[in-house]
N, C-alpha and C positions, 0 to 999 in steps of 0.2 A: 167745794172742790171734791171731785170723785174720779175714780178710774173709769174712763169711757171705753177703752178698747185695748186688747192685747193682740198683736199681730206677730205670728211665728212663721219662720221659714227655715227648714233644715235643722230645727232644734230638737234633739233627741228623737222621739218617735213621730214628730210633726214634720214629715219630709216635704209635703206640699205646703204652699202658702195657706195659712189658716188664720182667720180673723174671728176673734171672740168679742162681741159687743156686750158691755155691761151697763146696766141702768142703776139708778138709785134704789135703795131698798135692799132686799135679800135675793142673792143669786146662788142657786145650788148647782153643783157639778156632780153628776152621778155616772156610774159605769162599772163594769166588772173589774175584778182585780187584774192588773197588768195592762189595762187598756190605755194608760197614759194620762190619767186624771192629774196625778201629782206633778207631772211635767209642766202643767200650767203654773203651779206654785213655784217650781224651780225656775221657770222662765222669768217670772216677776222678780224673784230674789236675785237672779243672775244679772238682770239689767240694772238693779239698784246697787250693784257693785260687789256682789259676793265673789270672793277669790278663793275660798276654801273648797277644793274639789270634792272632798268627802261630804260636805254639807249638801252638795248637788248630786250625791250618790254616784260618784265616779272616781276613777283613779288618776286621771289627768284631764286637763282642760279640753283636749281634743274629744273626750267622751261625750261632750254635749252636742257634737256635730253628728247628724244622721249617718249611721255606719253602714246602711244598706241592708237588703234582704236577699233571699234567693232570686227574686225577680226584679229587684231594683238596685241600681248602683249606689254607692255611697256618694255623699255630697262633699264639696270642698269648703263650705262655710256654713255657719249658723248665724241667724239674725233674729232678734226679737225687738219689737217696737211697742212701747207703752205710751198711751195717749191719755192725758189728764185734762179735765175741765178746770180752768183757772179763772172763770168769770168773776169770782169773788176775790181775786188777787191773793189767794192763799200763799202762793210762791211769789217772792219779790221780783217778778219778771213782768214786763209790760205786754203780756200776751194773754188772750182769753183761753187759749188752748196750748198745752205744752206737750211735745212728744220727745221721748228719750229712746235712743236706739243704741244697741250694742251688737257688734259683729265680731266673730272670731274665725280665723282661717286655719286650715290644717297646718300651714307653715308656722303657726304660732302668733301671727300678727293679729292684733286686736285694736278696735277703735270704738269710740263713744261719740254720739252726736246728740246735741240738744237743739230741737227745732231745726234739724238738718245742718247745724253748724258743728264742726269738729270740736271736741273738748277733751279734758282729762278726766280720769277716774276721780281725782280729787274734787273737781268741779261738781260731779254728780253727787258725791257723798256730802259735800258742803250744802248743796241744794236741799237735801232731805234731813240735814242734821237737826236734832232736837224737835222733829215733827212726829217721831214714833214710827216713821215709814222706812227708815234706813235698814240696811241688811242686819243690824243688831237690834232693830226696834221690835216693838210688840205688835205691829200691824200684820206681820206674817208669822203665823204659828203653824209649823209644818209637822210632819210625822216625827215623833220622838222628841219634839220641842217641849211638850208637857213634862216629860221625864227630866229634861235638862233643867227646867225651872225649879224642880223640887230635888234635884240631885245634890251631891256634896260639892260639886264644882262651884265654888263661890264666885269665880270670875264671870261665868255665864249668867248666874242669877243676878249678880250685882249690875251687870250691863243693862239688864231690863229696867231696874230701878233708876239708874243714872239717866237713861233715855227718857223715862217718864218724868224725872225731876228737871230735865232741861239743862243739864250741866255738861253734856257731851261736847258741846261747842267750846266751853271754857276748859274742859279737860284736854281737848285737842290743842288749844292754845298753850296750855301749861306744858304739854309734852314738847311742843315746838320750841317754847322758850327754854326748856331744860336742854334740848339739843343745841340751841344757840349758845347757852351758857357753857356747855361742855366744849363746843368748838372754840369759843372765846378763850376758855381756860387753856386749851391746848395751844392756841396761838400765843397766849401769854408765856407759856413755858418755852415755846420755840424761840420767841423773841428774847427771853432771858438767857437762853443758851447762846444765841448769836451775840448778845451784848457781852456775855462773859468771854467769849472767844475774841471779839474785837477789842475789848478792854485790855487784854494781854498784849495786843499788837501795837497799841497806840504809842507807848513809851519807846520801845525799840525802833519804831519807824521814825519817831522824832529825832533820835540820836543819828540814825542813818541819814535823815534829811539834812542835819547840820554838817555831817561829814561830806555830803554831796555838794553842799553850798561852798565849803572850804576847797573842795577839789576844783570847782568851777573857777574860783578866784585865782588859784595857782595856775590853772590852765590858761587863763586869760593873760596873766603876766608872762608866762613862758611863750605864749603865742607872739606877743609883741617883740620879744627878743629874737625869736627864731625867724620871724619875718624879715627883720633887719639883716640877720646873718645870711639868709638865702638871697636877699637882694644884692648884698655885697659880692657873694660868690658868683652870681649871675653876671654882674657888671664886669668883673675881672675876666670871665670867659669871653665876654663880648669884645673886650679890648684885644685879647690875644688872637681872636679870630680875625680882627681887622688887619693885624700885622701879617698873618699868614695869607690872607686874601690878596694883599699887595704883591707878595712874592709869587703867588700863583699867577697873577696877571702877567708878570714879566716872562715867566716860562711859557705861558700860553701864547704870548705874542711871538716868541721865538719859534714855537711849534707851528704857529700859523704861517710864518714866512716859508718854513720848510715845506709845509703842506701845499702852499700856493705854487712853489717851483715844481714840486712833484706833480701837481695837477697839470701844469703846462706841458711838462714832458710826457705825461700820460696821454694828454690830448693829442700831441704830435704823434706819439706811438700808435694811438688808436686810429689817427687819420691815415698814417702809412699802412697800418695793418688793414684798414678798410679798403685802401686802394689795391693791396695785394689780393684781398678776397674777391674784389670786383674783377681783377685781371684773371684770376683763376676761374671765376665763374664764366668770363667771356670765352676763355680757351675751351672749357668744357662744353659751352654752348655750341661753338664752331665744330667741335669734334662730333657732337651729337647730330648737328645739321648735316655734316658730311655723310655719316652713316645712314641718316634718314633718307637723303637723296638717292643713295645707291639702292635702298629698298624700294623707293617709289618707282625707280626706273624698271626694276624687275617686275613689280606689280602691274605697271601700265602695259607692258608687252603681253602679259597673260590675259589681261582684261580685253585687249583688242582681239585676240584669237577667240575668246568666248562669245563676243558679240557677233562675230561673223557666223558662228554656228547657229545662234538664235535666229538670225535673219532667214536662213534657209528653212527652219521649222515653221515659221510664221506663214509662209506662202502655202504649205501643205494644209494647215488648219483652216484657211479661208475656203478652200474648195470643199472640204467635208461639211462645214456648217451650212453652205448653200443647199446641199442635198437634203439635210434634215428639215429645213424651213419649208420646202414644198410638201413633205409628208404631214406636218402639223396643220397646214391650211385645210387639207382635205378632212381631217378628223374634226375640226371646228365646225364645218358646215353640217356634218351629221348630227352633232349635239344640238344645234339650233332647231332642227326639225323636231326632235323629241320634246323640247321645251314647249313648242306651240301646241302639240297634241295634249299634253298634260294640263295646260291652262284651260283648254276648252272643257275637259272633264270636270275640273274643279268648279267652274262657274255653274254647271248643272247641279252639282251636289249642294252648293251654298243656297240656291233658290229653294230646293226641297227643305233644307233646314229652317229657312225663314218662315215658310208656310206652317211647318210643324210647331215652331216656337209660339206663334200667335195662337194656335189652337190650344196648346198646353196652358198658356196664361189665362185664357177664358175659363177653362175647366177649373183651374186653381182658385179663381175668384169665386165661382159658384160654390165650390166645396167649402171654402172658409166661411162664406155667408151662412150656409146651412149648419155648419158646426157651431157658430156663434149663437144662432137662433135656438138651437137645441140646448146649449149651456144656459142661456137666459131663462128658458122655460123650466129647466130643472131647478135652478136657484129659486125662482118664484114659487115653485111647488113646495120646496123645503121650508121656505120662510112661512108660508101659509100653514103648513102642517104644525110647525113649532108654535105659532101663535095660538092655534086651537088648543094644543096641549096645555100651554101656559094659562090660558083663560079658564080651562076646566079645573086646573089645580087651584087657581085663585078663588073660584066659586066655592069649592069645598072648604078651603081654609077660612074664608069669611063666615061660612055657616057655623063652623066649630067655634070661632071667636065670639060670635053673637050669643051662642049658648052659654059660654063662660061668663060673658059680661052680664047676662040676665041674673045668673046665680050671685055674682058679686054685688049687684045693685040691691037685691033683697037683703043681704047681710049688712050692707052699709047703712040702710035705713034704721035697722035695729040698733046699731052702735051709736048713731047720732042721737037717738032719744035718750040713751043711758048717759052719754057724756054731758048733755045739757043739764041734767039733774046734779051731777058732780060739780060743775062750774059754779052754779048758784050757791052751793054750800061753802065752797072754798073762798069766795069773794068776801063774805062776811068775816071769816076768820083772819084774812090778810089785812083788812082795814084796821082791825083792833091792834094788831101786832106792830105795824109800821111806826107808830108814834114813839114807842118805847126805845127803839134801837137807833134812831136818826142821829142823836147827839153824840153817842159813843163812836159810831161809824165815822163821823166827820173828823173827830179828834184822832182816831186811829189811822185814818188815811193820811193826815198831815205828818204823823210820826213815821209812817212807812215810807213816805216820799223822802223825808229827811234821812232815814236809815239807808234807803237805796242810794242816795247821793253819797253818803259816807262810805258805803260798801264799795261803790265805784271808785271813789278817791283812794280808799285803802288798797284796792286791787291794783290800781295804776301805780301807787307808790311802791307796793311790794314788787310789782313787775320791773319798775325802774331800778329798785334796789338790787334785786336778783341779777338783773342785766349788768349793773355796774360791778357787783361782786364777781360775777363771771369774768367780765373784762379785766378786773383787777387781778384775779388769779391767773388768767391767761397771760397778762402782761408780766406778772411776777415770774412765771415760768420762762417767758422769753428773756427777762432780765437775768435770771440765773444761767440760762443757756448761753446768752451772749457773754456773760462774765467767764463762764467755763471755757468757751471757745477762745476768748481773748487770752486767757491764761495759757491755754495750750499752744496758741500761736506764738506768744512771746517766748515760751519755754523752747519751742522748736527753733525759733529764730536765733536765740542765744546759742543753742547747741550747734546750729549750722555755722554761725559766725566763728565759734571756737574751732570747729573742724576745718574751716577754711584757713584760719590763722595757723593751725598746726599741720597743715598739708596732709590731712588724713586721707587715706585711700591711694597714695602714690607708692610706686616701687621704692625699695630702700635706697638704691643709688640715686634716684631722682630726688628723694627727700633730703638726702645728705648734701647734695649739691645746693639745693634751695635754702637749706637751713644752716649747714655747717661750713660751707665754703666762704672763707673770709673775703676774698676779692670777688665781688659779684658784678664787677664791671663787664658790661656787654651781655650779661645773662638777662633775658627778657622774661621767660617763664615757660611752663609746659604748654603744649598745643591745646589741651582741654580747657585751660584757663583763659586762652586768648580768643576762643570762638564762642559764639552764643547760638545754641541750637534750639529751635522750637520743639516742644514736647513731642509733637507728632512724628518728627524725624529722628529722635534720639537713637532708636535701635539701628536704623539704616546708617546714620552717620558713624555710630560706634563701630559697626561692622566694616564700614568703608575705611576707617582709619586703622582699625586693628591695633597692633602694638604701638603704632605711631601716635596714638592719642596721648601717651606719656612722654613723647619726645620733647627735649628741651630746646627752645628756640633762643638763639643768640645772634648778636650783630655780625661778628666776623669769625673767620676760621680760627684765628688766634685765640678767641674766647673759648671755642670748643677744645682746642689743644690744651689750654691751661686747665680746664675742668677735667679732661681725660687723665692728665698727669696726676691730678689730685686724687682721682678715683683709684688709679693704679698704685700710687704711693701708699694709700690707706687701705687697700684691698677691699674696696666698697662695691665691687661688681661692675657691670657695664651699663652705659647709658647712651642713647642715640641723640645726637645734636643736629640741629638744622640751622646753620649760619645763613642769615638773610642774604649776605653778599654772594653766597655760593649757589643760590636757588635759581634754576632756569625755568622759564615758562615752556610748557610742553606743546603749546599750540592746539588749535581745535580743527576738527574735520568738518568744514562748513557744509559740504554736500551731504554727508551722512547725518549731521545734526538737523538739517532741514527735514530729512526723511523721518528722523526719530521724533521730532516735535509734532509731526502730523499723526503719530500713533495714539490711539485711545489708551489711557492709563499712564501716559508719560507725565511725570511730575516736574522734573528739572535736573540740571547738572548739579551735583552735590555741592560745589563751591557756591552756587547761587542761592542755596537754601539755608545758608548760615549767615550770621552777621559777624564781621570782623572790622577792626579799624582799617583805615585806608592804607596805612604803612604795612599791614599784614596781608593785603590782597594777594601779593606774590606768593606768600606761604599757602593761602587757601588754594590758589591755582596749582601749586606744586603737589599738594596732598590730595586734592579732591577734584582737580580740573578734568580728569579723564574717567570720571565715575558718573553713571546715570542712575537716578533714583526713579523707580516706577512703583505702581500701586500693588501689583500682585505677580505671581509666578507666570501666569499666562501671558501677561504683557511682556515680561522679561524674555520669555521663550520666543516671542515674535521678534523682539529687538535684536537678539544675537544672530538672527538669520539675515540681517541687513548686510549687504555686500561691503567688504573692506572696513567694517566697523571695528575700531581699535579701542573701544571703551569697555570698562567693566560695568555690568548691570546688576543693581542690588535692589531688592524689594523692600517695602516698609517693614515686613516681618523678619528681615535679615537674611534672605536667601541670596546667594552670590552666583551669577552666571557670567562666564567669560567666553566671548565669541571664539569658537574653534578650540575651546579648552574645557576645564573642569567646571562642575556645578556643585555648590555646597549649600546645605540647608538643614532644616530640622528645628527642634526646640532650641530656644535661645535664653541663656541666663546671663544677665548683664553683670560684669565684674567691676565696671567703673562708672555705672550710670549715675551714682551719687556725685561723682566729680562733674559730669556733664550737666546734670540738672541742678547742682547745688546753687549756682548763681541765680538761675531762674527762680528756684524755690525761695531764695532769700528775698528777691524783689517782690514775689507774690505775697509772702508773709508780711513784709513791711506795709504793703498797700492794705492787706486784710486787717492788720492790727490797727492801722489808722482809722479804717472804716468802722471797726468794732468799738473803738473808744468813743466815737461820736454816737453810735447807736446806744451804747451803755449809758452815756450821760442823758440822752433824750428819754430813754425808758425810765431812768431814775426820776426825772422831773414828772413824767406822766403818772408814775406810781403815787407820788405825793399828791397830785391833783385828784386822783381817784379816791384816795383815802379821805380827803376833805369832803368830797361829794357824798360818799357813803355815810359818813357821820351825820351830815345834814339830813339825808333822807331817813336815817334811822330815828332821829329826833322827831321828824314830821310824822313818821309811822306810829310812834308811841302816842303822840297827841291824838291822832285820828282814832286809834283803838280805844283810848280812854273815853273819848266822846261817844264812840259807837256802843261801848258797854253801858254807858248811862242811858242812852236812848233805848237800847234793847230791854233794859229793866223796866222802863216805863211802858214799852209795848207789851211786855209779858203781863203786866198788871191790867192794862186795858183789854187785852185779849180775853182774859178770864171774865171780865165784866161783859164784853161783847158777846162771848159764846153763849152766856145764859139768856141773852135777849134775842140773838139772831137765829138760833136753831129752829124755833117755832116759825119765825117769819120766812126763813129760807125754804124750809120744808113745804110750807103751805103755798108759797109763791111758785115754787117749782112744780108742785102737783097741779096748781091751777093753770100755769103756762102750758104744761103738758096736755091737760084736757082741752084747752082752747086750740092749741096747735093741732091736736088730733081731730077736733071738731071741724076746723077749717079744711084740713087735709081730706077727711072723709067726705065732706060736702062737695069739695072740688072733684074728688074721684067719682062721686055719683053722677055729677053733671057730665063729666068726660065720658063715662060709660054709656050714657043715653045718647050723646052725640055720635059716639063711635058706632053704636048699633045702627042708627039711621044711615050713616055714611056707608056702612057695609051693605045694607039692603039695596041702596041705589047702585052700588058697584056691581052687585050680583046680577041685577036686571040688565044692565048695560052689557055685561060680559056674555049673557045668554044670547042676545041679539047678534053680537059680533060673531059668535061661533056658528050660527046658522048661515050667515052670509059667506063666511070663508069656506064652509064645507061644499057649497054649490060651485064655487070657483075652482076647487080642487079637481072636480070631475072633468071640467072643460080643459084644464091644464094637462092632465094625463093623456087625453086624446091627441092634443097637439104634439106632445113629446113622441108618441109612436109614429106619427106621420113624418116628422123631421128626421128620425133615426133611419127610415127607409130611404129618404132622399140622400142622406150622407153616404150610405152604402153604394148607391148607384154612381154617384159622382166619383167616388174613390176608385171604383173598378175602371172607369173610362180614363181617369188620370194616369193610372199605372200602365195601361196598354200603350197610350200615346208616348209616355216617358221612355219606354223600352225602345220604340221605333226611333226616337230622337237620339238615343245613345248609339244605335247602329250607324246613323248618318254621320255623327261626330267622329266615329272611328275611321270611316271611309275617307272623310275629308282630311283628317290628320295624316293618313297614309299618303294621299296625293301631295300634300304640302311637303312631306319629307322627301318624296321623289323629286319634286321641282327644286328643292334646296340642294339635293345631292347633285343634280345635273348642272345647276348654276355654279356649284363649286368646281365641277370638272371643266366647264367652259372657262372659268377664271384661270384655272391652272394652265390650260392650253394657251391662253392669251399671254400669260407670263412667260411661257417657254418661247413663243414666237418673238416677243420683245427681247428676251435675253439673247437669242441667236442673232438678231439684227445688231444688237449692241456689240456682240463679240466680233462680227465682221468688221464694224467700224474701228474697234480697238486694234485688231490685228493689222489693219491697213496703216493705222497711225504708228504702230510699233515698227513696221518695216522701214518707214521713212526715218524714224528716230535712230534706228540702228545704223543706217548709212551715214548720218551726220556725226554720230558719236565716234565712228571708226576714224574719220578724218581728223577730229579734234585730238584723239589719242596719239596719232602720229606726230602732231605738232608738240604735244606735251613731252614726249620721249626725247626729242631734240633739245628742248629747253633744259631738262634735268641734267643732261650730260654737261652743259656749259656751267651750271651752278656747282657741280661737284669739283671741277677744276679750280674755280675761284676760292672755295672754302679751304682747300689745301694750301694755298699761298698765304691766307690770313693767319692760320695756325702757326706757321713758322715765324711770322713777324712778332706775335704776342709773346711767345716763349722767350725771345731775346730781351724784351723789356722786363719781364718778371725777375730775371737773375740780377739786374742792377738794383732793384728795390730791396732785395734781401739784405744787402750790405748796409744800407742806411738804417734799417731797423735794429741791427745788432749794436750800433753806436749808441742809440737812445737807451737801450736796455741797460747798458753798463752804468750810465749816469744815474738812472733811477735807483739802482741798487745802493749806491753810495748815499743818496739822500735818505733812504729808509734807515740806515744805521744811525744817522744824526737824529732822526725822528724818535727812535727808541730811547736814546739817551735823554732827550728832553722829557719824554713821557715818564721815565723812571723818577726824575726829579719831582715832577708834578705829583706822582703817586705818594712819595714820602711826605710832601706837604698835605696831601689829602688825608693821610693817616693822622697827622697832628690835628687837622681840622675836625675830623670825625671824633677824636677823643674829646676835644673841647665841646663839640655839639652834644656828645653823649653826656658830658658833665652838665651842660645846660639842661638837657632833657631830664637828667636825674634830679637836678634842683627843682625843675618844674613839676616832675612827678611827685617828689616828696612833699612839695608845697601843696599840691592838690590832694594827695593822699591824707595828709594831716589836717589841712584846713579848708580843702575844697576851694582854693583861691588860685587865680591865674597869676603869672609873674607880673603882668601889668598892674593888677590890683595891689600886689605886694610892694611894688616900687612906689605907689602912691601913699603907702602908710608912712606916718610921721616917724622920723628917725629917733630912736630911743637910745640914750647912752647906757652902756652896760659893761660890767667887768667881765673878764675872760672866764672866770669860774662861776659867774652868776647863773648862767644857763644850766650848768652841770648841777648846781645846788638845787635849782627848782625841780629838775628831773628827779633828783634824789628825794625831795619832799613828796613828790607825787608817788614815788615808789613806796615810801614809808606809809602813805595812807592806805595802801593795799587795795583790795577789790572794793570799788565804790559803786553803789546802786544809784545811778542818776535818777531813775524813776521813783526813788523813795520820796522825793520832794512832792511829786504829784500824788503818789499813793498815800502819803501821810495826810494830805489835804482831803482826799476822798474818804479815807477811813475815819478821820475825825468828824467829818460832816455826817457820815452814815451813823456813827456812834450817837451823835446828837439827835438825828432823826429817829433812830430806834428807841432812844430814851423817851421821846415824845409819844411814840406809838405805844410803848409800855404803859405810860400814864393813861392814854385814851382807853386801852383795853381794861385797865383796872376800873375806870369809871363805868365802862360797859358792863362788867361783871356785877357791880353794885346795882346798876339799873335793872338788869335781868333778874337778880335775886329779889328785888322789890316787886317787880311785875309778878313773879311766881307766887310770892307771899300774898299779894292782893287777890290773885285768881283763886288761891286756895281758900282764902277767907270768904270770898263771894260764893264759891262752890259749896262750902260747909253750910252757909245760911240757906241757900236754895234747896240743897238736898234734904236738910232737916225739916224745912217747912213742908215740902212736897211729900216726904216720907210719912210725916204725921197724918197728912190728908189721905194718902193711900191706905194707911193703917185703919183709919176710921171707915173708909169705904169698904175695905176688905172685911171688916167685922160684919157690916150690913149685908154684903153680897153672900158671905158664907152662911149666915143665918137663913137668908132667903132660899138659897140653893139646897141646904141641908134640912130646911124646915125646922130650924132650931140650932142648938149648939153654940159654940163660941170659937173664935180664932183671933190670933194677934201676930204682928210683925215686930221683931226685936233686932236691935243692932248689937253685934257681939262686943264692940268696944266703942263707947261714946267718946273716948279720947282720940280715937283714930277713925273719925266718921267717913273719911274719903277712901279708906282702904279696908275697913273691917267687913266681916261677913254679915249677911242678912239672914236671920233665922226665922223660920215659919213654924208657929205653934198652932195646932188645930185640936178642937174637942168636938167631934160629932155628937149628936144627941144620944144621951144614954151612955156615953163613954167618959173616961177620965181625960183630963188635959194631958196630951202626950206629943212627942216629937212627930214630925211629918213622916219620918222613915218607918214608923210603926203602923201606919194606916194601910188598908187594903189597896189594891190597884184601882178600883172604882173610886174609893174615897180620895186617893191621891189625885186622880184626874179631875174630880169635881172640885177639890181644893184649888188646883192650878187654874181651873176655869173661873173660880171665884176671884182669885188674884188678878186674872186677866181683866175681868169686868170691873174690878176696883180701879185698876190703872186707867181703863177707858173712861170711868166716871171722873177721874181726876184730870186726865188730859186726853180728850177724845182724839182719835185719828180720823182723817177723812174717809179712809177705807180700811177694812180689816179682812185678811185672808186666813181662813181656818181650814186646816187639812186633817180631817178625820180625828179631831181632838175629842169627840164624844164617843169614840169607838168602844171605850171601856165601860160606858154607862149603861144602866138598865133602862127599860122603856119609860119608867116613871121619871127618872132623872133626865132622860132625853127630852121629855115634854117640858120640864122645868127649864132646861137649857134653851129650848126653842122659844119659850115665853120671854126669857131674858133677851135673846137675839131680836125678837120682835120689838121689844121696848127700846133697845139701844139703836135699832135700825132707823129710828126717827132722826138721830143725829149723825150716824155714820153709815157708810155703805158696807155691806157684808157679802163676801164671796166665800161659800162654804163647800168643801169637797167632802162628801158624806155617802154612807151606805144606809143611814137610818131613816125610816119613813117619817118619824116624828119631826125630824129636821126638814125633810122635803116639803112637809105640809105648809110651812110658813114661807116658802120661797115665792117671790114674785115672778122670777124667771128661772127656768130649769134647763140646763144643758146636759146632754148625754155625750159621753166619749166612748166610741166603739173602735174596733179594728176590723173593718170589712176586708181589708187586705192585710195579710199577716205582717206585723211589725210596723204598720203605719196607722197612726191615730187619725180619727175623723170626729168632728164636733157637730152635734145636732142640737137645735134649740126649740124650746116650747115656751110661749108667753102665757103663763098661768092666769094672769089678770084678764086677758082677752077671752080665754076659754071659760073662766068663771062668769064673765059678763054674758057670753053667748048662752050658757046654761040657765042664767037668770031670765 
């Protein structure tokens, strides 16, 4: 495995997309200070999960995004992509190549991708954990990192050793387990608190539950007795009602007989009265006819004189019209001659126009043909000229390409000879190494497959466990929220019921009547309690009712009188009463209502928007029948303009508009809205409480199921992790054995593959170059011939173009001359047409005048004859009218005599009807007295029914079916006293006691489970610590031995050692570094010079790489403090270690550059923007050889 490529875009100074390719061996990156070399190191560290901005040399994460220059704008995101070769399956992923991408936006959004798949930072860190490559690993040693290794910061130094020892993974699991242990302990404390709280409630709830059960028993006994009592009262009322109904029927029969006689007399009276009306009508009609005939006679005489005068005028008109007719005939003949002359001139002009049009069309056709030929020739000329230029450019391009290909072919032949020699040497080395590593690789592959499967199973189990825990917590929040809402709803419901029972919100006088008045007979209640108002209309209805909302509704006027006397006697103020028997319906304006309902924004009549019992509909009509409810003020202002509208108009927001009167509005503060909405709110809360109780129970059951599922998944996860740890230990042992055998094989095989691939690629490039040269030569020859042919045709085409342009000019001039002549002819012809049309119109006018005069002569002749006939008929009509006037006068005198005799008969009938009405009133008074008794009994029946329903929600029919229970007179009173002695009883305590006791048992089980979980987590932490101690001690001793060797080699002598500050606390103690350069005493690292410190840190780095090599290592100017001799020693070490690891070194030192296989240069051609240049040193060296 090695780092193949780093791709940066918008990261720090790399504004443009920059790709840096890395190969195995040693790669050096050089460049002047400030050019951006170290930004490559920062880019790798950033992708591997570095979150500390100071480590990336910034103040905030946005600083890694290119911030712009004077000539370039800043960018909105930074992105870096690392590509790794995973052909040897170093990473436990089934891909030969792995890419890791990190992006960050200026908005702060950040994302990670592995092989283009979104992932978490945690996934990236776990992928590199214990490989030495992570952000805390030793594969990336940046500027200042050498000083951190040797500084007094024990945490920084210790992380380096823990990564090398391979315990980071176990340390991470330990920290995770400790977090779980802390969370479990907190949960245990919370459950203990809840148990303590619930335990104190269990016993009081048990006692309340027993009292509630006793209350239910007494209530049931009292119910049986009271049902019998109500049934008996009801039957007694029924019997009394039957007696009264019999007496009522007798008086009603008597009243019926009086009504029948009265109706007969009324019928006779009406008949006589009708005859008198008819007789008066006939007399008035005769008088009207008499006067009408006198008027007709006067009118007819005047009409006769008028017609005689018209007859004389008609004869004079006929003579005048005959003279005018002769003059019009002469004018008509003159007009006809002018029309004939103009038609002849028009025919001549039309012939000239036809000849000119034909000539113009011929010239147009010739001109269009000449223009088209000219355009075609120009197009052909342009195409030929472009083809010649393209061919000349192609010839020059192919010549340059052939020169380049010849130089490349010569270079390729030299490279092929060198590569052949390298291939033969590598094949012998590879064959010897393959046999040693085969067995170990096979075993390691089996274990990796098993580990991969276990990792996958563990990840899935963790995912399911986290999901279930999240769901459990969400459901627990819902459970607590539901419980809180249920408690609040029940509290509010109890409060509202108490307020309703105590008549809270009523005026003092109203409350005294409803509470303190002993005789409540006939008192129904206040208006607000009898109506049900939707919430949307509460403000409008409250404004509509005004003070009437607290009026008391009663059955009769006497009930109101009794209540008013009580108020006056006790000085309790004034109250308004509404007796139902005294309420009159106000009626509706049908025509105006039809108009109102068609208006947009109309909601309805106020009485129709509320709900009342059927018996109170008359009350609703009385209070709200003449009030209209509309949506807004604009609608109301339109309504009050309706003609004759007698309704008050009120908006939903409470504005009042009276047609032809005042307008009231503004902000509204309800004073009694609690009374109006109390019933509605009680119903809503009852439904809500029932719904919440069901949800509360369902959520409780679901919580128990989630807890069981989570416990099962945690057991499965513990087993998977234990198995995974066992396999991981085996893999670590085999990896150490494999690394020793595979390094030589892998390096040799990769070098050989590279040489063979390069040989094939170069050979193919050589053949392709030769074929390309031949192809280009043939193309050049063909292009030269084509150019010669096209140049000759260009000369001929230019000559044709000149000739065609001259023809187009000649045809255009002839066309314009002829077109002007045609325009003149069209104007003359239009003038002649207008003259002909004008004369035709004059001729038509004269014809109309002649016809009109002829018609007038015929009409006047007819009128003269009509006038003569009409005069004769008028004389006859005058004589007839005079005879009719005399006849009418005689009939009027006869009818007046009959009218006087009928008046006497009507007076006798009227007196008898008055006597019958007196008897009718007496019978009606007797019926009223019986009705009063009947109403009292019915009220008592209704009271029994209402009390029965109020107490037990039973109808009287159901009560009558209840079995009769014998009881003593005082037994009912005793039971009521027993109930009173029980005091306030919480019926819900029975159910609440069951819930609390059940929850107490459930929480006790939860506590036991949490205690078991604490023990298991403590055991896991202890096992992890034990395993970490063993691994750290073994690897620390190995690193110490390698450190001693690398120190002596780098210092050319001397001695060094690593020590643990506290062997009793291996996992947390400091690691001390003791160094003794040649010729000096053994001393602490802090007493060394800067160069000695750097060389000691480098020795420690190489010791760690010897113990646990990393696939690649990035070193950023770590040899800057060394002198030239030590730089060459450092370079020799790099060359040796490069056989097993890939090295990427950022340096300024020539000794380090000399060992590089590939050299990259970083420059800033444009200020503030880095650019990368590469040099393949192996290829240059081969060319020099």
